[in-house]
C-alpha positions as CSV (number, residue, x, y, z in Angstrom):
1,M,123.3,76.7,36.2
2,R,119.9,77.8,34.8
3,R,121.6,78.5,31.3
4,L,123.2,75.1,31.3
5,R,120.0,73.4,32.0
6,T,118.4,75.3,29.2
7,Y,121.1,74.2,26.7
8,A,120.7,70.7,28.0
9,I,117.0,70.7,27.3
10,V,117.5,72.1,23.8
11,L,120.1,69.6,23.0
12,A,117.9,66.8,24.2
13,L,115.0,68.1,22.1
14,I,117.2,68.3,19.0
15,V,118.3,64.8,19.5
16,L,114.7,63.6,20.0
17,S,113.8,65.4,16.8
18,V,116.4,63.7,14.8
19,I,115.3,60.3,16.2
20,A,111.7,61.2,15.4
21,M,112.5,62.2,11.7
22,S,114.5,59.0,11.3
23,W,111.7,56.9,12.6
24,A,109.3,58.6,10.3
25,A,111.6,58.1,7.2
26,M,112.0,54.4,7.9
27,R,111.1,52.0,5.1
28,P,109.8,48.6,5.9
29,G,112.7,46.2,6.7
30,D,115.1,49.1,7.6
31,G,116.5,49.3,11.1
32,M,116.2,52.2,13.4
33,W,120.0,52.8,13.4
34,R,120.1,52.7,9.6
35,A,117.3,55.2,9.2
36,L,118.9,57.6,11.8
37,A,122.3,57.3,10.0
38,D,120.6,58.1,6.7
39,T,118.7,61.0,8.1
40,V,121.8,62.4,9.7
41,D,124.0,62.1,6.6
42,Q,121.3,63.7,4.3
43,T,120.8,66.6,6.7
44,A,124.6,67.1,7.2
45,A,125.2,66.9,3.3
46,D,122.4,69.5,2.7
47,L,123.7,71.8,5.4
48,A,127.2,71.6,4.0
49,Q,126.0,72.3,0.5
50,W,123.9,75.3,1.8
51,Y,127.0,76.5,3.6
52,R,129.3,76.1,0.5
53,D,126.7,77.8,-1.7
54,G,125.7,80.5,0.6
55,P,122.6,82.7,-0.1
56,G,123.2,85.0,-2.9
57,D,122.2,88.3,-1.0
58,G,123.8,87.4,2.4
59,H,120.5,86.2,3.7
60,P,119.2,82.7,4.2
61,D,116.7,81.5,1.6
62,W,114.0,80.5,4.2
63,D,111.4,79.9,1.5
64,G,113.6,77.6,-0.4
65,A,114.6,75.8,2.8
66,A,110.8,75.5,3.7
67,I,110.1,73.6,0.6
68,R,113.2,71.4,0.2
69,I,112.4,67.8,-0.2
70,Y,115.2,65.6,0.9
71,G,116.6,63.3,-1.8
72,A,114.2,64.9,-4.5
73,N,115.2,66.3,-7.9
74,A,113.0,68.8,-9.8
75,D,114.2,67.9,-13.2
76,R,113.4,64.3,-12.6
77,G,110.1,65.4,-11.3
78,A,109.2,67.2,-14.6
79,R,110.2,64.0,-16.5
80,A,108.1,61.9,-14.3
81,M,105.1,64.1,-14.9
82,I,105.6,63.7,-18.5
83,A,106.0,59.9,-18.2
84,H,102.7,59.6,-16.1
85,G,100.8,61.8,-18.4
86,C,100.0,64.6,-15.9
87,G,99.8,67.1,-18.8
88,A,96.8,65.2,-20.2
89,C,94.7,66.8,-17.4
90,H,96.8,69.7,-16.0
91,T,98.5,72.7,-17.6
92,I,101.9,72.7,-15.9
93,P,104.3,75.5,-16.8
94,G,107.7,74.2,-18.0
95,V,106.5,70.7,-18.7
96,T,106.5,69.8,-22.3
97,G,103.0,69.0,-23.7
98,A,101.2,69.7,-20.4
99,R,98.3,71.7,-21.5
100,G,95.3,69.9,-20.2
101,S,92.2,71.6,-18.9
102,V,90.5,68.7,-16.8
103,G,92.3,69.4,-13.6
104,P,93.4,72.7,-12.2
105,H,96.3,74.7,-13.8
106,L,99.3,74.1,-11.7
107,G,101.0,77.4,-12.2
108,G,101.7,79.1,-8.8
109,F,101.3,75.7,-7.1
110,A,104.0,76.6,-4.4
111,D,101.8,79.4,-3.1
112,R,98.6,77.4,-2.5
113,A,97.4,76.6,0.9
114,Y,96.0,73.1,0.1
115,V,96.6,70.2,-2.2
116,A,93.3,69.5,-4.0
117,G,91.5,71.2,-1.3
118,V,91.9,68.1,1.1
119,L,95.5,68.1,2.3
120,P,97.7,71.0,3.6
121,N,100.2,72.0,0.8
122,T,103.3,70.6,2.6
123,P,105.9,68.2,1.1
124,D,104.5,65.4,3.0
125,G,100.9,66.2,2.0
126,L,101.7,66.5,-1.6
127,V,103.7,63.3,-1.8
128,R,100.8,61.4,-0.1
129,W,98.4,62.9,-2.7
130,L,100.5,62.0,-5.6
131,V,101.0,58.5,-4.5
132,N,97.4,57.8,-3.8
133,P,94.9,60.5,-4.4
134,V,91.7,58.4,-4.0
135,V,92.6,57.5,-0.4
136,H,92.5,61.3,0.5
137,A,89.5,62.2,-1.7
138,P,87.5,59.2,-2.7
139,R,85.4,61.2,-5.2
140,T,88.4,62.9,-7.0
141,A,88.8,62.7,-10.7
142,M,92.3,62.2,-10.5
143,P,93.3,58.6,-10.9
144,D,95.8,56.5,-9.1
145,L,98.7,56.7,-11.6
146,G,101.0,54.2,-9.8
147,V,103.4,57.0,-8.8
148,T,106.1,55.7,-6.4
149,E,107.0,57.7,-3.4
150,A,110.4,58.5,-4.9
151,Q,108.7,59.8,-8.1
152,A,106.2,61.7,-6.0
153,R,109.0,63.5,-4.1
154,D,110.6,64.5,-7.4
155,M,107.2,65.7,-8.8
156,A,106.7,67.7,-5.5
157,A,110.2,69.3,-5.8
158,Y,109.2,70.4,-9.3
159,L,105.7,71.7,-8.3
160,Y,107.4,73.8,-5.5
161,T,109.3,75.6,-8.0
162,L,106.2,77.0,-9.5
163,R,105.5,80.4,-7.8
164,G,103.0,83.1,-8.8
165,R,100.9,82.7,-11.7
């Protein structure tokens, strides 16, 4: 009976976690059930893709899973960085023309602990920084470039491909 209760508690926590993730992902005007359905669909699709691809060495890619940003595309992120002129201030490996020296070199970005020294280097923290850096560090030299959340997610996906230096 104790094992059954434990399973029930774990299942309830999983359900509550999915509901919380859906609520956090809601856009203004979306209904709760729409956000829940979108989150479940995306998670199921990602899980199915991971299962189909399988890890190359027979072990899960936990690092890759930890930095995955749902719905983001690293190739679009590199193009968005070019379009927003990020390379004028930053050197960004793999981004054409990104040889700036005003801001930090972004090589090895995925291995850093903080974004701009003010936010934890998590997908959420990085997206928030890219969308509106001045809110998080009013004295930053980084301007608000008008990056949308979708573009920021793509940019973050690209930056998380940059390991080592």
